[in-house]
N, CA, C and O atoms as CSV, one atom per row, in Angstrom:
chain,resi,resn,atom,element,x,y,z
A,1,MET,N,N,8.487,39.433,1.943
A,1,MET,CA,C,8.077,39.387,0.568
A,1,MET,C,C,8.128,37.916,0.139
A,1,MET,O,O,9.145,37.237,0.286
A,2,ALA,N,N,7.006,37.458,-0.390
A,2,ALA,CA,C,6.902,36.070,-0.818
A,2,ALA,C,C,7.619,35.835,-2.134
A,2,ALA,O,O,8.222,34.783,-2.345
A,3,GLU,N,N,7.550,36.825,-3.020
A,3,GLU,CA,C,8.077,36.668,-4.367
A,3,GLU,C,C,8.124,38.048,-5.001
A,3,GLU,O,O,7.485,38.980,-4.513
A,4,TYR,N,N,8.871,38.182,-6.078
A,4,TYR,CA,C,8.836,39.417,-6.856
A,4,TYR,C,C,8.923,39.069,-8.327
A,4,TYR,O,O,9.373,37.989,-8.710
A,5,ASP,N,N,8.484,40.008,-9.132
A,5,ASP,CA,C,8.472,39.811,-10.565
A,5,ASP,C,C,9.033,41.071,-11.217
A,5,ASP,O,O,8.471,42.156,-11.069
A,6,ALA,N,N,10.137,40.924,-11.936
A,6,ALA,CA,C,10.718,42.059,-12.665
A,6,ALA,C,C,9.923,42.248,-13.952
A,6,ALA,O,O,10.009,41.434,-14.871
A,7,ILE,N,N,9.139,43.341,-14.008
A,7,ILE,CA,C,8.260,43.562,-15.163
A,7,ILE,C,C,8.840,44.554,-16.158
A,7,ILE,O,O,8.208,44.842,-17.175
A,8,GLY,N,N,10.026,45.082,-15.888
A,8,GLY,CA,C,10.676,46.013,-16.816
A,8,GLY,C,C,9.808,47.224,-17.106
A,8,GLY,O,O,9.240,47.812,-16.186
A,9,PRO,N,N,9.696,47.608,-18.383
A,9,PRO,CA,C,8.918,48.797,-18.725
A,9,PRO,C,C,7.404,48.561,-18.733
A,9,PRO,O,O,6.633,49.507,-18.894
A,10,SER,N,N,6.977,47.318,-18.561
A,10,SER,CA,C,5.531,47.051,-18.476
A,10,SER,C,C,4.961,47.786,-17.274
A,10,SER,O,O,5.699,48.144,-16.357
A,11,THR,N,N,3.664,48.011,-17.273
A,11,THR,CA,C,3.050,48.694,-16.137
A,11,THR,C,C,1.956,47.838,-15.520
A,11,THR,O,O,1.334,47.008,-16.183
A,12,GLN,N,N,1.746,48.064,-14.256
A,12,GLN,CA,C,0.646,47.509,-13.496
A,12,GLN,C,C,-0.015,48.700,-12.810
A,12,GLN,O,O,0.464,49.829,-12.905
A,13,GLN,N,N,-1.106,48.438,-12.128
A,13,GLN,CA,C,-1.739,49.492,-11.342
A,13,GLN,C,C,-1.882,49.024,-9.904
A,13,GLN,O,O,-2.026,47.835,-9.619
A,14,ILE,N,N,-1.838,50.007,-9.005
A,14,ILE,CA,C,-2.147,49.745,-7.609
A,14,ILE,C,C,-3.245,50.706,-7.181
A,14,ILE,O,O,-3.386,51.795,-7.736
A,15,THR,N,N,-4.013,50.293,-6.195
A,15,THR,CA,C,-5.045,51.150,-5.611
A,15,THR,C,C,-4.769,51.239,-4.121
A,15,THR,O,O,-4.565,50.222,-3.458
A,16,THR,N,N,-4.764,52.469,-3.592
A,16,THR,CA,C,-4.506,52.675,-2.170
A,16,THR,C,C,-5.761,52.382,-1.356
A,16,THR,O,O,-6.856,52.247,-1.900
A,17,SER,N,N,-5.582,52.289,-0.070
A,17,SER,CA,C,-6.727,52.067,0.819
A,17,SER,C,C,-7.673,53.266,0.814
A,17,SER,O,O,-8.811,53.154,1.269
A,18,GLN,N,N,-7.212,54.420,0.301
A,18,GLN,CA,C,-8.059,55.610,0.173
A,18,GLN,C,C,-8.783,55.629,-1.174
A,18,GLN,O,O,-9.600,56.517,-1.418
A,19,GLY,N,N,-8.496,54.661,-2.057
A,19,GLY,CA,C,-9.194,54.560,-3.332
A,19,GLY,C,C,-8.503,55.199,-4.524
A,19,GLY,O,O,-9.056,55.184,-5.624
A,20,SER,N,N,-7.317,55.759,-4.344
A,20,SER,CA,C,-6.580,56.361,-5.462
A,20,SER,C,C,-5.815,55.282,-6.215
A,20,SER,O,O,-5.332,54.318,-5.620
A,21,THR,N,N,-5.710,55.453,-7.526
A,21,THR,CA,C,-5.037,54.468,-8.378
A,21,THR,C,C,-3.798,55.091,-9.009
A,21,THR,O,O,-3.826,56.244,-9.439
A,22,TYR,N,N,-2.706,54.320,-9.062
A,22,TYR,CA,C,-1.440,54.793,-9.618
A,22,TYR,C,C,-0.818,53.706,-10.483
A,22,TYR,O,O,-1.033,52.515,-10.256
A,23,ARG,N,N,-0.037,54.136,-11.487
A,23,ARG,CA,C,0.715,53.213,-12.319
A,23,ARG,C,C,2.030,52.875,-11.634
A,23,ARG,O,O,2.650,53.727,-10.997
A,24,VAL,N,N,2.452,51.609,-11.776
A,24,VAL,CA,C,3.748,51.173,-11.266
A,24,VAL,C,C,4.461,50.404,-12.368
A,24,VAL,O,O,3.835,49.906,-13.303
A,25,THR,N,N,5.775,50.317,-12.242
A,25,THR,CA,C,6.583,49.674,-13.273
A,25,THR,C,C,7.819,49.039,-12.642
A,25,THR,O,O,7.996,49.101,-11.425
A,26,SER,N,N,8.655,48.441,-13.447
A,26,SER,CA,C,9.954,47.869,-13.098
A,26,SER,C,C,9.874,46.529,-12.369
A,26,SER,O,O,10.372,45.522,-12.873
A,27,TRP,N,N,9.259,46.505,-11.199
A,27,TRP,CA,C,9.075,45.227,-10.520
A,27,TRP,C,C,7.843,45.277,-9.642
A,27,TRP,O,O,7.374,46.345,-9.250
A,28,CYS,N,N,7.334,44.100,-9.346
A,28,CYS,CA,C,6.187,43.962,-8.450
A,28,CYS,C,C,6.584,43.014,-7.332
A,28,CYS,O,O,6.688,41.804,-7.538
A,29,GLY,N,N,6.805,43.570,-6.150
A,29,GLY,CA,C,7.069,42.751,-4.975
A,29,GLY,C,C,5.734,42.255,-4.438
A,29,GLY,O,O,4.829,43.055,-4.200
A,30,LEU,N,N,5.601,40.954,-4.247
A,30,LEU,CA,C,4.363,40.368,-3.735
A,30,LEU,C,C,4.529,40.214,-2.228
A,30,LEU,O,O,5.160,39.270,-1.752
A,31,LEU,N,N,3.960,41.146,-1.495
A,31,LEU,CA,C,4.170,41.232,-0.048
A,31,LEU,C,C,3.202,40.345,0.712
A,31,LEU,O,O,2.054,40.166,0.305
A,32,THR,N,N,3.675,39.793,1.816
A,32,THR,CA,C,2.824,38.971,2.696
A,32,THR,C,C,2.940,39.521,4.111
A,32,THR,O,O,3.695,38.993,4.928
A,33,PRO,N,N,2.193,40.579,4.399
A,33,PRO,CA,C,2.311,41.204,5.719
A,33,PRO,C,C,1.793,40.302,6.830
A,33,PRO,O,O,0.793,39.600,6.673
A,34,GLU,N,N,2.492,40.338,7.948
A,34,GLU,CA,C,2.045,39.589,9.124
A,34,GLU,C,C,1.423,40.532,10.140
A,34,GLU,O,O,0.330,40.276,10.646
A,35,THR,N,N,2.122,41.626,10.440
A,35,THR,CA,C,1.584,42.604,11.391
A,35,THR,C,C,1.317,43.951,10.731
A,35,THR,O,O,0.682,44.818,11.331
A,36,ALA,N,N,1.788,44.134,9.520
A,36,ALA,CA,C,1.651,45.413,8.819
A,36,ALA,C,C,0.255,45.578,8.235
A,36,ALA,O,O,-0.431,44.604,7.925
A,37,GLU,N,N,-0.148,46.850,8.092
A,37,GLU,CA,C,-1.401,47.196,7.407
A,37,GLU,C,C,-1.096,47.351,5.926
A,37,GLU,O,O,0.005,47.756,5.554
A,38,VAL,N,N,-2.059,47.035,5.088
A,38,VAL,CA,C,-1.882,47.208,3.644
A,38,VAL,C,C,-2.300,48.625,3.278
A,38,VAL,O,O,-3.422,49.040,3.567
A,39,TRP,N,N,-1.394,49.368,2.641
A,39,TRP,CA,C,-1.675,50.736,2.198
A,39,TRP,C,C,-2.106,50.752,0.740
A,39,TRP,O,O,-2.878,51.621,0.335
A,40,ALA,N,N,-1.614,49.794,-0.065
A,40,ALA,CA,C,-2.004,49.710,-1.479
A,40,ALA,C,C,-1.889,48.264,-1.951
A,40,ALA,O,O,-1.066,47.490,-1.463
A,41,ARG,N,N,-2.751,47.925,-2.927
A,41,ARG,CA,C,-2.756,46.581,-3.521
A,41,ARG,C,C,-2.680,46.693,-5.038
A,41,ARG,O,O,-3.136,47.672,-5.627
A,42,TYR,N,N,-2.099,45.680,-5.651
A,42,TYR,CA,C,-2.104,45.584,-7.110
A,42,TYR,C,C,-3.536,45.299,-7.561
A,42,TYR,O,O,-4.311,44.670,-6.840
A,43,THR,N,N,-3.874,45.766,-8.754
A,43,THR,CA,C,-5.255,45.590,-9.229
A,43,THR,C,C,-5.371,44.710,-10.462
A,43,THR,O,O,-6.482,44.315,-10.817
A,44,GLY,N,N,-4.275,44.389,-11.126
A,44,GLY,CA,C,-4.419,43.688,-12.395
A,44,GLY,C,C,-3.779,42.326,-12.466
A,44,GLY,O,O,-2.831,42.012,-11.746
A,45,ARG,N,N,-4.324,41.535,-13.347
A,45,ARG,CA,C,-3.824,40.221,-13.731
A,45,ARG,C,C,-3.416,39.361,-12.535
A,45,ARG,O,O,-4.107,39.320,-11.517
A,46,PHE,N,N,-2.303,38.690,-12.676
A,46,PHE,CA,C,-1.800,37.753,-11.675
A,46,PHE,C,C,-1.681,38.380,-10.282
A,46,PHE,O,O,-1.861,37.696,-9.274
A,47,TYR,N,N,-1.381,39.674,-10.227
A,47,TYR,CA,C,-1.089,40.353,-8.965
A,47,TYR,C,C,-2.339,40.838,-8.223
A,47,TYR,O,O,-2.249,41.226,-7.058
A,48,ALA,N,N,-3.477,40.822,-8.869
A,48,ALA,CA,C,-4.710,41.433,-8.330
A,48,ALA,C,C,-4.954,41.043,-6.875
A,48,ALA,O,O,-5.004,39.866,-6.518
A,49,GLY,N,N,-5.103,42.082,-6.048
A,49,GLY,CA,C,-5.405,41.890,-4.634
A,49,GLY,C,C,-4.189,41.710,-3.744
A,49,GLY,O,O,-4.315,41.754,-2.520
A,50,THR,N,N,-3.021,41.511,-4.324
A,50,THR,CA,C,-1.806,41.296,-3.541
A,50,THR,C,C,-1.288,42.631,-3.011
A,50,THR,O,O,-1.253,43.606,-3.761
A,51,PRO,N,N,-0.883,42.705,-1.739
A,51,PRO,CA,C,-0.336,43.947,-1.195
A,51,PRO,C,C,0.898,44.409,-1.957
A,51,PRO,O,O,1.773,43.611,-2.293
A,52,ALA,N,N,0.954,45.715,-2.227
A,52,ALA,CA,C,2.083,46.341,-2.910
A,52,ALA,C,C,2.844,47.293,-1.992
A,52,ALA,O,O,4.061,47.434,-2.109
A,53,ILE,N,N,2.122,47.950,-1.072
A,53,ILE,CA,C,2.733,48.875,-0.107
A,53,ILE,C,C,2.102,48.582,1.253
A,53,ILE,O,O,0.881,48.472,1.373
A,54,THR,N,N,2.950,48.459,2.272
A,54,THR,CA,C,2.450,48.210,3.627
A,54,THR,C,C,3.039,49.235,4.585
A,54,THR,O,O,4.019,49.912,4.276
A,55,ARG,N,N,2.427,49.328,5.736
A,55,ARG,CA,C,2.970,50.177,6.807
A,55,ARG,C,C,2.798,49.431,8.125
A,55,ARG,O,O,1.856,48.662,8.315
A,56,ASN,N,N,3.737,49.686,9.022
A,56,ASN,CA,C,3.734,48.991,10.295
A,56,ASN,C,C,4.248,49.933,11.370
A,56,ASN,O,O,5.169,50.716,11.139
A,57,ARG,N,N,3.648,49.847,12.537
A,57,ARG,CA,C,4.124,50.635,13.673
A,57,ARG,C,C,5.533,50.211,14.015
A,57,ARG,O,O,5.836,49.019,14.055
A,58,PHE,N,N,6.402,51.184,14.264
A,58,PHE,CA,C,7.758,50.887,14.676
A,58,PHE,C,C,8.196,51.971,15.632
A,58,PHE,O,O,8.341,53.125,15.228
A,59,GLY,N,N,8.408,51.634,16.876
A,59,GLY,CA,C,8.779,52.627,17.878
A,59,GLY,C,C,7.697,53.690,17.985
A,59,GLY,O,O,6.528,53.370,18.200
A,60,LYS,N,N,8.081,54.949,17.838
A,60,LYS,CA,C,7.135,56.055,17.907
A,60,LYS,C,C,6.596,56.443,16.536
A,60,LYS,O,O,5.814,57.387,16.424
A,61,GLY,N,N,7.004,55.728,15.493
A,61,GLY,CA,C,6.596,56.102,14.140
A,61,GLY,C,C,6.039,54.935,13.365
A,61,GLY,O,O,5.505,53.978,13.926
A,62,TRP,N,N,6.177,55.042,12.068
A,62,TRP,CA,C,5.677,54.033,11.143
A,62,TRP,C,C,6.786,53.675,10.170
A,62,TRP,O,O,7.574,54.535,9.777
A,63,ALA,N,N,6.851,52.424,9.784
A,63,ALA,CA,C,7.764,51.972,8.736
A,63,ALA,C,C,6.910,51.584,7.538
A,63,ALA,O,O,5.955,50.819,7.668
A,64,TYR,N,N,7.257,52.111,6.380
A,64,TYR,CA,C,6.537,51.797,5.141
A,64,TYR,C,C,7.431,50.922,4.281
A,64,TYR,O,O,8.644,51.123,4.220
A,65,TYR,N,N,6.821,49.952,3.620
A,65,TYR,CA,C,7.544,49.121,2.668
A,65,TYR,C,C,6.861,49.270,1.319
A,65,TYR,O,O,5.689,48.928,1.163
A,66,VAL,N,N,7.603,49.783,0.347
A,66,VAL,CA,C,7.074,49.984,-1.001
A,66,VAL,C,C,7.676,48.890,-1.876
A,66,VAL,O,O,8.887,48.875,-2.098
A,67,GLY,N,N,6.853,47.981,-2.373
A,67,GLY,CA,C,7.319,46.833,-3.112
A,67,GLY,C,C,7.316,47.001,-4.612
A,67,GLY,O,O,7.282,46.009,-5.340
A,68,THR,N,N,7.351,48.229,-5.094
A,68,THR,CA,C,7.307,48.478,-6.527
A,68,THR,C,C,7.882,49.860,-6.819
A,68,THR,O,O,8.314,50.559,-5.902
A,69,VAL,N,N,7.891,50.257,-8.084
A,69,VAL,CA,C,8.348,51.591,-8.482
A,69,VAL,C,C,7.145,52.325,-9.056
A,69,VAL,O,O,6.574,51.899,-10.060
A,70,GLY,N,N,6.761,53.423,-8.424
A,70,GLY,CA,C,5.562,54.138,-8.838
A,70,GLY,C,C,5.840,55.429,-9.569
A,70,GLY,O,O,6.976,55.897,-9.652
A,71,GLU,N,N,4.760,55.995,-10.101
A,71,GLU,CA,C,4.840,57.313,-10.717
A,71,GLU,C,C,4.993,58.366,-9.611
A,71,GLU,O,O,4.735,58.088,-8.440
A,72,LYS,N,N,5.413,59.569,-9.995
A,72,LYS,CA,C,5.664,60.624,-9.010
A,72,LYS,C,C,4.450,60.888,-8.121
A,72,LYS,O,O,4.602,61.130,-6.923
A,73,ALA,N,N,3.262,60.846,-8.690
A,73,ALA,CA,C,2.050,61.137,-7.920
A,73,ALA,C,C,1.862,60.161,-6.767
A,73,ALA,O,O,1.305,60.533,-5.734
A,74,LEU,N,N,2.309,58.936,-6.919
A,74,LEU,CA,C,2.212,57.954,-5.837
A,74,LEU,C,C,3.063,58.380,-4.648
A,74,LEU,O,O,2.606,58.335,-3.506
A,75,TYR,N,N,4.281,58.788,-4.910
A,75,TYR,CA,C,5.171,59.199,-3.821
A,75,TYR,C,C,4.676,60.475,-3.145
A,75,TYR,O,O,4.830,60.651,-1.936
A,76,ARG,N,N,4.092,61.345,-3.926
A,76,ARG,CA,C,3.508,62.568,-3.357
A,76,ARG,C,C,2.376,62.205,-2.397
A,76,ARG,O,O,2.300,62.746,-1.294
A,77,ALA,N,N,1.496,61.292,-2.814
A,77,ALA,CA,C,0.387,60.861,-1.955
A,77,ALA,C,C,0.906,60.181,-0.693
A,77,ALA,O,O,0.370,60.386,0.396
A,78,LEU,N,N,1.926,59.388,-0.841
A,78,LEU,CA,C,2.508,58.694,0.305
A,78,LEU,C,C,3.096,59.688,1.303
A,78,LEU,O,O,2.882,59.564,2.509
A,79,LEU,N,N,3.830,60.665,0.805
A,79,LEU,CA,C,4.410,61.675,1.692
A,79,LEU,C,C,3.340,62.539,2.350
A,79,LEU,O,O,3.481,62.935,3.507
A,80,LEU,N,N,2.264,62.834,1.607
A,80,LEU,CA,C,1.187,63.634,2.195
A,80,LEU,C,C,0.461,62.872,3.295
A,80,LEU,O,O,-0.226,63.481,4.115
A,81,GLU,N,N,0.598,61.572,3.324
A,81,GLU,CA,C,0.067,60.800,4.455
A,81,GLU,C,C,1.076,60.747,5.597
A,81,GLU,O,O,0.715,60.903,6.763
A,82,ILE,N,N,2.318,60.529,5.258
A,82,ILE,CA,C,3.348,60.343,6.281
A,82,ILE,C,C,3.631,61.632,7.052
A,82,ILE,O,O,3.723,61.603,8.279
A,83,PHE,N,N,3.769,62.748,6.363
A,83,PHE,CA,C,4.143,63.999,7.015
A,83,PHE,C,C,3.234,64.361,8.188
A,83,PHE,O,O,3.746,64.588,9.285
A,84,PRO,N,N,1.907,64.427,8.013
A,84,PRO,CA,C,1.061,64.800,9.151
A,84,PRO,C,C,1.169,63.815,10.326
A,84,PRO,O,O,1.070,64.220,11.484
A,85,ARG,N,N,1.368,62.543,10.034
A,85,ARG,CA,C,1.529,61.541,11.103
A,85,ARG,C,C,2.749,61.854,11.975
A,85,ARG,O,O,2.773,61.517,13.159
A,86,GLN,N,N,3.750,62.493,11.390
A,86,GLN,CA,C,4.980,62.799,12.105
A,86,GLN,C,C,5.077,64.262,12.523
A,86,GLN,O,O,6.119,64.704,13.006
A,87,GLY,N,N,3.986,65.018,12.338
A,87,GLY,CA,C,3.975,66.411,12.740
A,87,GLY,C,C,4.746,67.325,11.804
A,87,GLY,O,O,5.143,68.423,12.195
A,88,ILE,N,N,4.961,66.885,10.573
A,88,ILE,CA,C,5.680,67.691,9.587
A,88,ILE,C,C,4.637,68.392,8.717
A,88,ILE,O,O,3.776,67.720,8.150
A,89,PRO,N,N,4.684,69.707,8.594
A,89,PRO,CA,C,3.701,70.383,7.751
A,89,PRO,C,C,3.878,69.987,6.283
A,89,PRO,O,O,4.975,70.081,5.734
A,90,ALA,N,N,2.813,69.553,5.671
A,90,ALA,CA,C,2.849,69.162,4.265
A,90,ALA,C,C,2.420,70.340,3.406
A,90,ALA,O,O,1.344,70.901,3.611
A,91,MET,N,N,3.233,70.708,2.470
A,91,MET,CA,C,2.940,71.830,1.583
A,91,MET,C,C,2.610,71.275,0.209
A,91,MET,O,O,3.423,71.361,-0.712
A,92,ASP,N,N,1.429,70.711,0.070
A,92,ASP,CA,C,1.061,70.037,-1.165
A,92,ASP,C,C,0.698,70.987,-2.297
A,92,ASP,O,O,0.429,70.543,-3.413
A,93,MET,N,N,0.688,72.294,-2.024
A,93,MET,CA,C,0.346,73.255,-3.079
A,93,MET,C,C,1.575,73.744,-3.826
A,93,MET,O,O,1.453,74.560,-4.741
A,94,LEU,N,N,2.753,73.267,-3.460
A,94,LEU,CA,C,3.967,73.737,-4.121
A,94,LEU,C,C,4.058,73.182,-5.534
A,94,LEU,O,O,3.839,71.990,-5.747
A,95,PRO,N,N,4.378,74.032,-6.496
A,95,PRO,CA,C,4.570,73.535,-7.859
A,95,PRO,C,C,5.896,72.769,-7.966
A,95,PRO,O,O,6.782,72.923,-7.126
A,96,ALA,N,N,6.012,71.960,-8.988
A,96,ALA,CA,C,7.246,71.219,-9.227
A,96,ALA,C,C,8.417,72.187,-9.321
A,96,ALA,O,O,8.332,73.215,-9.994
A,97,GLY,N,N,9.505,71.855,-8.647
A,97,GLY,CA,C,10.697,72.684,-8.705
A,97,GLY,C,C,10.804,73.710,-7.605
A,97,GLY,O,O,11.821,74.397,-7.505
A,98,VAL,N,N,9.776,73.837,-6.767
A,98,VAL,CA,C,9.829,74.782,-5.649
A,98,VAL,C,C,10.108,73.999,-4.370
A,98,VAL,O,O,9.503,72.959,-4.112
A,99,GLU,N,N,11.028,74.520,-3.587
A,99,GLU,CA,C,11.469,73.855,-2.369
A,99,GLU,C,C,11.333,74.837,-1.198
A,99,GLU,O,O,11.656,76.018,-1.331
A,100,VAL,N,N,10.857,74.342,-0.059
A,100,VAL,CA,C,10.742,75.159,1.143
A,100,VAL,C,C,11.483,74.449,2.270
A,100,VAL,O,O,11.312,73.250,2.491
A,101,THR,N,N,12.301,75.208,2.968
A,101,THR,CA,C,12.999,74.657,4.119
A,101,THR,C,C,12.978,75.701,5.230
A,101,THR,O,O,12.967,76.903,4.963
A,102,GLU,N,N,12.973,75.237,6.465
A,102,GLU,CA,C,12.949,76.146,7.607
A,102,GLU,C,C,14.143,75.880,8.508
A,102,GLU,O,O,14.570,74.738,8.681
A,103,ARG,N,N,14.662,76.932,9.065
A,103,ARG,CA,C,15.768,76.845,10.015
A,103,ARG,C,C,15.412,77.678,11.237
A,103,ARG,O,O,14.933,78.807,11.124
A,104,THR,N,N,15.655,77.102,12.402
A,104,THR,CA,C,15.378,77.787,13.657
A,104,THR,C,C,16.604,77.670,14.549
A,104,THR,O,O,17.179,76.591,14.692
A,105,GLY,N,N,16.994,78.774,15.140
A,105,GLY,CA,C,18.141,78.784,16.037
A,105,GLY,C,C,18.047,79.959,16.982
A,105,GLY,O,O,17.017,80.631,17.043
A,106,PRO,N,N,19.107,80.212,17.715
A,106,PRO,CA,C,19.096,81.323,18.683
A,106,PRO,C,C,18.811,82.675,18.039
A,106,PRO,O,O,18.291,83.573,18.701
A,107,GLY,N,N,19.143,82.833,16.756
A,107,GLY,CA,C,18.922,84.100,16.062
A,107,GLY,C,C,17.525,84.256,15.498
A,107,GLY,O,O,17.212,85.292,14.911
A,108,GLY,N,N,16.677,83.250,15.661
A,108,GLY,CA,C,15.308,83.336,15.153
A,108,GLY,C,C,14.977,82.210,14.195
A,108,GLY,O,O,15.746,81.264,14.023
A,109,SER,N,N,13.803,82.336,13.571
A,109,SER,CA,C,13.331,81.346,12.612
A,109,SER,C,C,13.300,81.957,11.214
A,109,SER,O,O,12.952,83.124,11.039
A,110,TYR,N,N,13.665,81.158,10.237
A,110,TYR,CA,C,13.685,81.609,8.858
A,110,TYR,C,C,13.133,80.515,7.954
A,110,TYR,O,O,13.437,79.335,8.125
A,111,ARG,N,N,12.317,80.930,6.989
A,111,ARG,CA,C,11.798,80.015,5.970
A,111,ARG,C,C,12.404,80.447,4.638
A,111,ARG,O,O,12.293,81.605,4.235
A,112,PHE,N,N,13.047,79.496,3.962
A,112,PHE,CA,C,13.678,79.738,2.667
A,112,PHE,C,C,12.807,79.083,1.602
A,112,PHE,O,O,12.474,77.902,1.700
A,113,ILE,N,N,12.444,79.858,0.586
A,113,ILE,CA,C,11.610,79.357,-0.497
A,113,ILE,C,C,12.423,79.491,-1.790
A,113,ILE,O,O,12.727,80.597,-2.238
A,114,PHE,N,N,12.763,78.352,-2.370
A,114,PHE,CA,C,13.617,78.297,-3.556
A,114,PHE,C,C,12.791,77.935,-4.782
A,114,PHE,O,O,11.992,77.000,-4.748
A,115,ASN,N,N,12.986,78.670,-5.850
A,115,ASN,CA,C,12.442,78.276,-7.149
A,115,ASN,C,C,13.621,77.716,-7.941
A,115,ASN,O,O,14.462,78.469,-8.433
A,116,ASN,N,N,13.674,76.395,-8.057
A,116,ASN,CA,C,14.787,75.731,-8.723
A,116,ASN,C,C,14.528,75.499,-10.208
A,116,ASN,O,O,15.079,74.571,-10.799
A,117,THR,N,N,13.689,76.342,-10.810
A,117,THR,CA,C,13.376,76.188,-12.230
A,117,THR,C,C,13.832,77.421,-13.005
A,117,THR,O,O,14.209,78.439,-12.425
A,118,LEU,N,N,13.787,77.302,-14.319
A,118,LEU,CA,C,14.203,78.406,-15.191
A,118,LEU,C,C,13.034,79.275,-15.616
A,118,LEU,O,O,13.154,80.055,-16.561
A,119,HIS,N,N,11.897,79.151,-14.928
A,119,HIS,CA,C,10.736,80.005,-15.209
A,119,HIS,C,C,10.105,80.447,-13.886
A,119,HIS,O,O,10.279,79.806,-12.850
A,120,GLY,N,N,9.365,81.566,-13.954
A,120,GLY,CA,C,8.706,82.090,-12.763
A,120,GLY,C,C,7.622,81.151,-12.256
A,120,GLY,O,O,7.070,80.353,-13.014
A,121,GLN,N,N,7.323,81.253,-10.969
A,121,GLN,CA,C,6.302,80.410,-10.334
A,121,GLN,C,C,5.474,81.273,-9.380
A,121,GLN,O,O,6.012,82.147,-8.700
A,122,SER,N,N,4.166,81.024,-9.334
A,122,SER,CA,C,3.268,81.650,-8.359
A,122,SER,C,C,2.422,80.554,-7.741
A,122,SER,O,O,1.971,79.643,-8.434
A,123,PHE,N,N,2.206,80.643,-6.432
A,123,PHE,CA,C,1.437,79.615,-5.729
A,123,PHE,C,C,0.946,80.169,-4.397
A,123,PHE,O,O,1.547,81.097,-3.854
A,124,PRO,N,N,-0.141,79.611,-3.863
A,124,PRO,CA,C,-0.642,80.055,-2.568
A,124,PRO,C,C,0.170,79.429,-1.426
A,124,PRO,O,O,0.578,78.270,-1.491
A,125,MET,N,N,0.387,80.229,-0.389
A,125,MET,CA,C,1.070,79.727,0.799
A,125,MET,C,C,0.664,80.576,1.988
A,125,MET,O,O,0.860,81.791,1.994
A,126,ASN,N,N,0.100,79.932,2.987
A,126,ASN,CA,C,-0.324,80.617,4.211
A,126,ASN,C,C,-1.222,81.812,3.933
A,126,ASN,O,O,-1.036,82.872,4.532
A,127,GLY,N,N,-2.199,81.663,3.031
A,127,GLY,CA,C,-3.178,82.703,2.771
A,127,GLY,C,C,-2.723,83.830,1.871
A,127,GLY,O,O,-3.446,84.811,1.701
A,128,GLN,N,N,-1.544,83.713,1.291
A,128,GLN,CA,C,-1.082,84.735,0.361
A,128,GLN,C,C,-0.480,84.069,-0.872
A,128,GLN,O,O,-0.173,82.877,-0.859
A,129,THR,N,N,-0.318,84.844,-1.922
A,129,THR,CA,C,0.282,84.326,-3.146
A,129,THR,C,C,1.765,84.669,-3.143
A,129,THR,O,O,2.147,85.827,-2.973
A,130,VAL,N,N,2.579,83.666,-3.331
A,130,VAL,CA,C,4.026,83.853,-3.407
A,130,VAL,C,C,4.413,83.785,-4.884
A,130,VAL,O,O,4.007,82.864,-5.593
A,131,THR,N,N,5.189,84.745,-5.340
A,131,THR,CA,C,5.661,84.769,-6.719
A,131,THR,C,C,7.177,84.806,-6.695
A,131,THR,O,O,7.788,85.656,-6.047
A,132,LEU,N,N,7.772,83.864,-7.416
A,132,LEU,CA,C,9.227,83.771,-7.498
A,132,LEU,C,C,9.656,83.800,-8.955
A,132,LEU,O,O,9.046,83.149,-9.803
A,133,GLY,N,N,10.706,84.556,-9.242
A,133,GLY,CA,C,11.283,84.536,-10.573
A,133,GLY,C,C,12.104,83.275,-10.772
A,133,GLY,O,O,12.269,82.482,-9.845
A,134,ALA,N,N,12.612,83.091,-11.966
A,134,ALA,CA,C,13.466,81.943,-12.256
A,134,ALA,C,C,14.662,81.921,-11.305
A,134,ALA,O,O,15.351,82.929,-11.148
A,135,MET,N,N,14.904,80.789,-10.681
A,135,MET,CA,C,16.039,80.578,-9.777
A,135,MET,C,C,16.080,81.571,-8.607
A,135,MET,O,O,17.148,81.819,-8.046
A,136,GLU,N,N,14.954,82.124,-8.244
A,136,GLU,CA,C,14.897,83.115,-7.164
A,136,GLU,C,C,14.690,82.434,-5.812
A,136,GLU,O,O,14.120,81.347,-5.724
A,137,VAL,N,N,15.170,83.103,-4.760
A,137,VAL,CA,C,15.010,82.648,-3.389
A,137,VAL,C,C,14.372,83.765,-2.579
A,137,VAL,O,O,14.799,84.917,-2.665
A,138,LEU,N,N,13.352,83.434,-1.791
A,138,LEU,CA,C,12.770,84.374,-0.843
A,138,LEU,C,C,13.031,83.851,0.568
A,138,LEU,O,O,13.076,82.644,0.807
A,139,ILE,N,N,13.200,84.787,1.485
A,139,ILE,CA,C,13.410,84.416,2.885
A,139,ILE,C,C,12.335,85.098,3.708
A,139,ILE,O,O,12.111,86.303,3.586
A,140,GLN,N,N,11.674,84.319,4.546
A,140,GLN,CA,C,10.639,84.847,5.431
A,140,GLN,C,C,11.115,84.652,6.867
A,140,GLN,O,O,11.526,83.558,7.254
A,141,THR,N,N,11.053,85.729,7.652
A,141,THR,CA,C,11.469,85.638,9.053
A,141,THR,C,C,10.326,85.081,9.898
A,141,THR,O,O,9.187,84.982,9.441
A,142,GLY,N,N,10.646,84.725,11.125
A,142,GLY,CA,C,9.659,84.140,12.033
A,142,GLY,C,C,8.463,85.033,12.291
A,142,GLY,O,O,7.399,84.531,12.651
A,143,ASP,N,N,8.600,86.357,12.118
A,143,ASP,CA,C,7.477,87.281,12.310
A,143,ASP,C,C,6.696,87.501,11.034
A,143,ASP,O,O,5.815,88.360,10.998
A,144,GLY,N,N,7.000,86.734,9.962
A,144,GLY,CA,C,6.238,86.812,8.718
A,144,GLY,C,C,6.754,87.831,7.718
A,144,GLY,O,O,6.166,87.987,6.648
A,145,GLN,N,N,7.828,88.523,8.034
A,145,GLN,CA,C,8.388,89.522,7.120
A,145,GLN,C,C,9.214,88.843,6.042
A,145,GLN,O,O,9.888,87.845,6.298
A,146,TRP,N,N,9.157,89.402,4.813
A,146,TRP,CA,C,9.924,88.861,3.695
A,146,TRP,C,C,11.230,89.636,3.537
A,146,TRP,O,O,11.274,90.845,3.762
A,147,ARG,N,N,12.259,88.952,3.161
A,147,ARG,CA,C,13.562,89.591,2.897
A,147,ARG,C,C,14.033,89.224,1.515
A,147,ARG,O,O,15.106,89.656,1.093
């Protein structure tokens, strides 16, 4: 990083290499990548065109450097890129407050679906609609059965 600027509550914008634009705040790290690819650049004022997020090959994976603080949608987009690269299924249709985790062991495979909110949620998952009440948990076995 060549320099950084603490911008406090002011906002700037960044645009990803895929063309999506997001608001950022707090600070703007002015990155000077040598071997890294630029994933996003600042678009406004003094920062225009300067890399804001980079990625670089590291071992069998990728290392990302985020030089600013973004809105939630930015992190969601970043994770939706990273997950498939690492073979992690991305569940981008989940509403806010819903969490899915899987456990596999000698006794079988189980998927736990948590609704961590105080209201009901419905969403598509694997070709069906899942409906959860407030603070409800569903468990799906490896053969697709619900418990």
